[in-house]
FIMAR-363279 format. One record per residue (C-alpha): x, y, z; residue in three letters. Coordinates in steps of 0.2 Angstrom, whole numbers, padded with zeros to 4 digits, always signed. Layout:
// residues N
XYZALA ...
//
This chain:
// residues 317
+0195+0224-0003UNK +0191+0208-0013UNK +0172+0205-0011UNK +0169+0188-0003UNK +0159+0175-0013UNK +0142+0172-0008UNK +0140+0155+0001UNK +0132+0142-0011UNK +0117+0134-0004UNK +0119+0115-0001UNK +0112+0105-0016UNK +0095+0099-0014UNK +0092+0080-0014UNK +0081+0073-0028UNK +0064+0067-0024UNK +0070+0049-0027UNK +0085+0052-0015UNK +0073+0059-0002UNK +0062+0044-0003UNK +0076+0032-0002UNK +0082+0041+0014UNK +0064+0040+0021UNK +0065+0021+0018UNK +0082+0020+0027UNK +0076+0030+0041UNK +0061+0018+0043UNK +0073+0004+0046UNK +0082+0013+0060UNK +0082+0004+0077UNK +0077+0021+0084UNK +0060+0017+0078UNK +0058+0003+0091UNK +0048+0012+0104UNK +0032+0009+0112UNK +0021+0020+0101UNK +0028+0013+0085UNK +0026-0006+0088UNK +0017-0018+0077UNK +0006-0027+0090UNK -0001-0038+0076UNK +0016-0045+0072UNK +0021-0046+0091UNK +0005-0055+0095UNK +0007-0067+0081UNK +0025-0071+0084UNK +0021-0073+0103UNK +0007-0085+0099UNK +0016-0097+0088UNK +0031-0097+0101UNK +0018-0102+0114UNK +0011-0115+0103UNK +0028-0122+0099UNK +0031-0124+0118UNK +0014-0133+0120UNK +0018-0145+0105UNK +0027-0158+0115UNK +0011-0161+0126UNK +0001-0165+0110UNK +0014-0176+0101UNK +0008-0187+0087UNK +0019-0195+0073UNK +0007-0188+0059UNK +0009-0171+0067UNK +0028-0172+0067UNK +0028-0179+0049UNK +0017-0164+0043UNK +0028-0152+0052UNK +0044-0159+0044UNK +0037-0159+0027UNK +0029-0141+0029UNK +0046-0135+0036UNK +0054-0140+0020UNK +0040-0133+0009UNK +0039-0116+0017UNK +0057-0113+0022UNK +0067-0120+0007UNK +0054-0119-0007UNK +0044-0104-0001UNK +0056-0093+0007UNK +0074-0098+0001UNK +0069-0102-0017UNK +0053-0092-0021UNK +0054-0076-0010UNK +0073-0075-0010UNK +0082-0082-0026UNK +0067-0080-0038UNK +0058-0064-0033UNK +0071-0054-0024UNK +0086-0058-0035UNK +0079-0066-0051UNK +0091-0080-0051UNK +0079-0091-0059UNK +0061-0090-0067UNK +0047-0102-0063UNK +0033-0109-0074UNK +0016-0113-0068UNK +0011-0122-0057UNK +0028-0121-0049UNK +0027-0102-0047UNK +0010-0102-0039UNK +0014-0116-0027UNK +0031-0110-0022UNK +0025-0092-0019UNK +0010-0100-0009UNK +0023-0109+0002UNK +0032-0093+0005UNK +0016-0085+0010UNK +0011-0098+0023UNK +0029-0097+0030UNK +0022-0083+0040UNK +0037-0072+0036UNK +0027-0059+0027UNK +0019-0055+0010UNK +0030-0058-0006UNK +0031-0039-0011UNK +0036-0034+0007UNK +0049-0048+0009UNK +0057-0045-0008UNK +0058-0026-0007UNK +0065-0027+0011UNK +0078-0039+0005UNK +0083-0028-0009UNK +0086-0014+0003UNK +0097-0025+0013UNK +0108-0029-0001UNK +0109-0011-0006UNK +0114-0005+0012UNK +0121-0021+0020UNK +0129-0017+0037UNK +0127+0002+0033UNK +0114+0015+0038UNK +0097+0009+0031UNK +0100-0009+0032UNK +0084-0017+0039UNK +0093-0030+0050UNK +0111-0027+0053UNK +0118-0035+0068UNK +0129-0020+0070UNK +0113-0011+0076UNK +0112-0025+0089UNK +0111-0044+0088UNK +0093-0045+0094UNK +0088-0031+0082UNK +0094-0041+0067UNK +0087-0057+0073UNK +0070-0052+0079UNK +0067-0035+0085UNK +0067-0027+0068UNK +0051-0036+0064UNK +0042-0027+0078UNK +0042-0010+0070UNK +0025-0004+0063UNK +0025-0003+0044UNK +0015+0012+0039UNK +0006+0012+0022UNK +0018+0025+0016UNK +0033+0015+0020UNK +0026+0000+0011UNK +0021+0010-0004UNK +0039+0018-0005UNK +0047+0001-0003UNK +0037-0006-0017UNK +0039+0009-0028UNK +0058+0010-0026UNK +0063-0008-0024UNK +0050-0019-0031UNK +0041-0010-0046UNK +0044-0025-0057UNK +0036-0037-0045UNK +0021-0025-0042UNK +0016-0028-0060UNK +0014-0047-0057UNK -0005-0050-0055UNK -0002-0067-0045UNK +0009-0058-0033UNK -0004-0044-0031UNK -0017-0057-0027UNK -0006-0065-0013UNK -0002-0048-0007UNK -0021-0043-0005UNK -0026-0060+0002UNK -0010-0064+0013UNK -0020-0067+0029UNK -0033-0078+0021UNK -0020-0090+0015UNK -0010-0090+0031UNK -0025-0092+0043UNK -0034-0103+0031UNK -0019-0116+0031UNK -0019-0116+0050UNK -0037-0120+0050UNK -0035-0133+0036UNK -0022-0142+0047UNK -0034-0142+0062UNK -0048-0149+0051UNK -0036-0163+0044UNK -0030-0167+0062UNK -0048-0168+0068UNK -0053-0180+0054UNK -0039-0191+0059UNK -0042-0192+0078UNK -0053-0179+0085UNK -0048-0164+0095UNK -0032-0171+0102UNK -0026-0173+0084UNK -0032-0157+0078UNK -0022-0148+0092UNK -0007-0159+0088UNK -0007-0154+0069UNK -0010-0136+0073UNK +0004-0135+0086UNK +0017-0146+0077UNK +0013-0142+0058UNK +0009-0124+0061UNK +0016-0116+0077UNK +0032-0127+0080UNK +0036-0128+0061UNK +0034-0110+0059UNK +0045-0105+0074UNK +0059-0117+0068UNK +0059-0109+0051UNK +0058-0091+0058UNK +0074-0094+0068UNK +0083-0103+0054UNK +0080-0088+0042UNK +0083-0075+0056UNK +0100-0083+0059UNK +0105-0078+0041UNK +0101-0060+0046UNK +0111-0060+0062UNK +0124-0075+0064UNK +0130-0075+0046UNK +0135-0056+0048UNK +0145-0060+0064UNK +0153-0078+0063UNK +0161-0088+0049UNK +0173-0087+0035UNK +0174-0076+0020UNK +0177-0082+0003UNK +0175-0066-0006UNK +0180-0048-0003UNK +0163-0039+0000UNK +0160-0022+0007UNK +0149-0029+0021UNK +0153-0041+0035UNK +0144-0056+0027UNK +0151-0073+0032UNK +0149-0092+0027UNK +0142-0101+0042UNK +0140-0120+0040UNK +0127-0123+0054UNK +0116-0109+0047UNK +0117-0117+0030UNK +0111-0133+0038UNK +0096-0125+0047UNK +0092-0114+0032UNK +0093-0126+0017UNK +0109-0118+0010UNK +0106-0099+0014UNK +0121-0099+0027UNK +0134-0098+0013UNK +0130-0079+0015UNK +0146-0072+0010UNK +0145-0081-0006UNK +0128-0074-0009UNK +0132-0056-0005UNK +0147-0057-0017UNK +0136-0065-0031UNK +0118-0061-0027UNK +0111-0066-0044UNK +0118-0084-0043UNK +0104-0097-0040UNK +0117-0108-0031UNK +0123-0102-0014UNK +0136-0116-0011UNK +0152-0112-0022UNK +0163-0126-0015UNK +0159-0145-0017UNK +0157-0147+0002UNK +0145-0131+0004UNK +0129-0141+0003UNK +0114-0131-0004UNK +0098-0141-0003UNK +0088-0127-0010UNK +0099-0128-0026UNK +0095-0147-0027UNK +0077-0142-0029UNK +0080-0129-0042UNK +0091-0141-0052UNK +0076-0154-0051UNK +0064-0141-0057UNK +0075-0136-0071UNK +0077-0154-0076UNK +0058-0156-0077UNK +0055-0139-0086UNK +0047-0129-0072UNK +0063-0118-0069UNK +0072-0109-0083UNK +0084-0094-0085UNK +0094-0101-0070UNK +0110-0092-0066UNK +0122-0105-0060UNK +0139-0097-0066UNK +0149-0100-0050UNK +0166-0090-0051UNK +0182-0099-0053UNK +0191-0105-0037UNK +0203-0091-0031UNK +0193-0077-0038UNK +0188-0066-0023UNK +0181-0052-0033UNK +0162-0048-0029UNK +0149-0041-0040UNK +0144-0023-0037UNK +0127-0021-0029UNK +0115-0007-0033UNK +0107+0003-0019UNK 
//
């Protein structure tokens, strides 16, 4: 009888592959359970939503103006330009003081620290709409829009995220400073808004400035960017053949300063310009162009593909 070959053991995953899988598992919706919730995040998000609901009862024109200005500074300059296009994708580089100010505006958006945000976003691009995607709507629309933020991030998860997905950013001393002092800048800005309001018109104006320029502004920016995670992977049109379900959605582009042209972005993530057709308006790109014109932005990648070219760039996991 012919001797049967011994069954070969399954090849062992490398340490890096095991660590990547641990990161993917950490973003599973199965982690959304009572004992694994981040009550700090849940409490903060609840607080600013309650504050946003109270804002109309403390209306002031100066509070409204401060909210509009800070919405643009934090959502477009801070998140869309600094956190997203500059840090996550290196679509451009910024000189000082623009780099400091733009990152600061990202910090006070309340959407998380710069290293955590950029590393998580890089995971999203590597695993978009697959297992391990931090916020795919195919794990549930509300999961992608909000609930994924409720999961507790352990120190090990943060360390692995930065080690695997943002080692380049971790070397930046300015980013390390913002990482270690995130709460100080966030709460300090809220306090400063209250002080300015009080100086203008006492306790009523202090409440007005905090509720409008901190709470309501932050809630509007939250949902603007969260719609990029949820809505633009469900509705809209596709200009490029990507491996995920990303879409271009005009109303999200309006709310999120150009980030709604999401299929364009997933096809060519290194481009600093999200709008690829003349009518795909991208206000964040206008700011980048202005900063480049005055010498504060450089190495800007603006090579939009020729019309009719549906081929997407390959993305690394």
